[in-house]
C-alpha positions in Angstrom: 162.1 88.1 -79.7 164.8 86.1 -81.5 168.5 86.5 -80.9 170.5 88.3 -83.6 173.7 86.6 -84.8 176.6 87.5 -87.0 178.6 85.0 -89.0 181.8 84.7 -90.9 181.0 83.8 -94.5 183.7 83.5 -97.2 186.1 85.8 -95.3 183.6 88.7 -94.9 181.6 89.5 -91.8 177.9 89.6 -92.6 174.6 89.8 -90.7 172.8 86.5 -90.3 169.8 86.5 -92.6 167.8 84.6 -90.0 167.6 85.0 -86.3 168.5 82.1 -84.2 165.5 80.8 -82.1 165.8 80.8 -78.4 164.4 78.2 -75.9 161.5 80.6 -75.4 160.7 80.5 -79.1 160.6 76.7 -79.0 158.3 76.8 -75.9 156.0 79.4 -77.6 155.8 77.2 -80.7 154.8 74.1 -78.7 152.1 76.0 -76.7 150.9 77.6 -80.0 150.7 74.1 -81.6 148.6 72.9 -78.7 146.2 75.8 -78.9 145.8 75.6 -82.7 144.3 72.1 -82.9 141.2 72.6 -84.9 139.3 71.8 -88.1 141.4 74.1 -90.4 144.8 72.8 -89.4 145.3 70.5 -92.4 144.3 73.0 -95.1 146.8 73.9 -97.9 147.8 77.5 -98.5 149.1 77.6 -102.1 150.7 81.0 -101.7 152.8 79.7 -98.7 153.7 76.5 -100.7 154.7 78.6 -103.7 157.1 80.8 -101.6 158.6 77.8 -99.9 159.0 75.8 -103.1 160.6 78.8 -104.9 163.1 79.1 -102.0 163.8 75.4 -102.1 164.5 75.7 -105.8 166.9 78.6 -105.1 168.7 76.5 -102.5 169.0 73.6 -104.8 170.5 75.9 -107.4 173.1 77.1 -104.9 171.7 80.6 -104.4 171.1 80.9 -100.6 171.0 84.7 -100.8 168.1 84.5 -103.3 166.3 82.0 -101.0 166.8 84.4 -98.0 165.4 87.3 -100.0 162.4 85.2 -101.0 161.6 84.2 -97.4 162.4 87.5 -95.6 159.1 89.2 -96.4 157.1 86.3 -95.0 159.2 85.9 -91.8 156.4 86.9 -89.4 153.6 85.1 -91.3 155.5 81.8 -91.4 157.2 82.0 -88.0 155.4 78.8 -86.8 155.5 76.9 -90.1 157.8 73.8 -89.8 158.7 73.8 -93.6 159.8 77.5 -93.3 161.8 76.8 -90.2 163.4 73.8 -91.8 164.4 75.9 -94.8 165.9 78.6 -92.5 167.9 75.8 -90.8 169.2 74.6 -94.2 170.2 78.1 -95.2 172.0 78.6 -91.8 173.8 75.3 -92.2 174.9 76.1 -95.7 176.3 79.4 -94.4 178.3 77.5 -91.8 176.1 78.1 -88.7 175.4 74.6 -87.5 174.3 75.8 -84.1 171.7 78.1 -85.6 170.6 75.4 -87.9 170.1 73.0 -85.0 167.9 75.5 -83.3 165.7 76.0 -86.4 165.4 72.2 -86.9 164.5 71.8 -83.3 161.9 74.6 -83.5 160.4 73.0 -86.6 160.1 69.7 -84.7 158.6 71.5 -81.7 155.9 73.1 -84.0 155.2 69.8 -85.7 156.8 66.6 -84.3 155.6 64.7 -87.4 157.6 66.9 -89.8 160.2 64.4 -91.0 162.6 66.6 -92.9 163.6 68.6 -89.8 164.0 65.4 -87.8 166.3 63.9 -90.5 168.3 67.1 -90.8 168.8 67.2 -87.0 169.9 63.5 -87.1 172.3 64.3 -89.9 174.0 67.1 -88.0 174.3 64.9 -84.9 175.9 62.2 -87.0 178.3 64.6 -88.6 179.3 66.0 -85.2 179.5 62.6 -83.4 181.0 60.4 -86.2 182.4 62.8 -88.7 180.2 61.5 -91.5 176.6 60.6 -92.4 174.6 58.9 -95.0 171.7 61.3 -94.6 171.1 64.0 -97.3 169.9 67.5 -96.6 166.1 67.5 -96.5 164.5 70.7 -97.8 160.9 69.5 -97.3 159.9 70.4 -100.8 158.8 66.8 -101.6 156.3 66.9 -98.7 155.0 70.3 -99.9 154.4 68.7 -103.3 152.3 66.0 -101.7 154.9 63.3 -102.1 155.4 63.8 -105.8 159.1 63.9 -106.6 159.1 66.6 -109.2 162.6 67.6 -110.5 163.6 71.2 -109.5 166.2 73.4 -111.0 169.1 72.4 -113.2 
């Protein structure tokens, strides 16, 4: 199970839309990744991509609540998807929960160590905490979902 958090957001106390992963969640993801190695691993699921891209568009438009609502019904289905976990981290970070975001980025890297957006986001948070600034931008992972095509999203 994942730990439930509450956060302060714009002066009002709200329930965290996402649950912060624990160390056990990271370990389960790593073991699951090792067990899933097989011929179907690289296949694209266009429904998954559609949901994740729609959530990324909502985040780019500044509507984190809409992104949360889009992702919520797919929480259990995408629990071991690095792109989903990365978006959860971005949403947590935008809501002021850097610790929760760190855990999501770490879990995404545990599920797929080659997923660069989560690695860059984790590095960016480290640089912000250690040096007070960073040159890295928030990485949503939507460019990777589009197959590297840099298609403009949202206004």
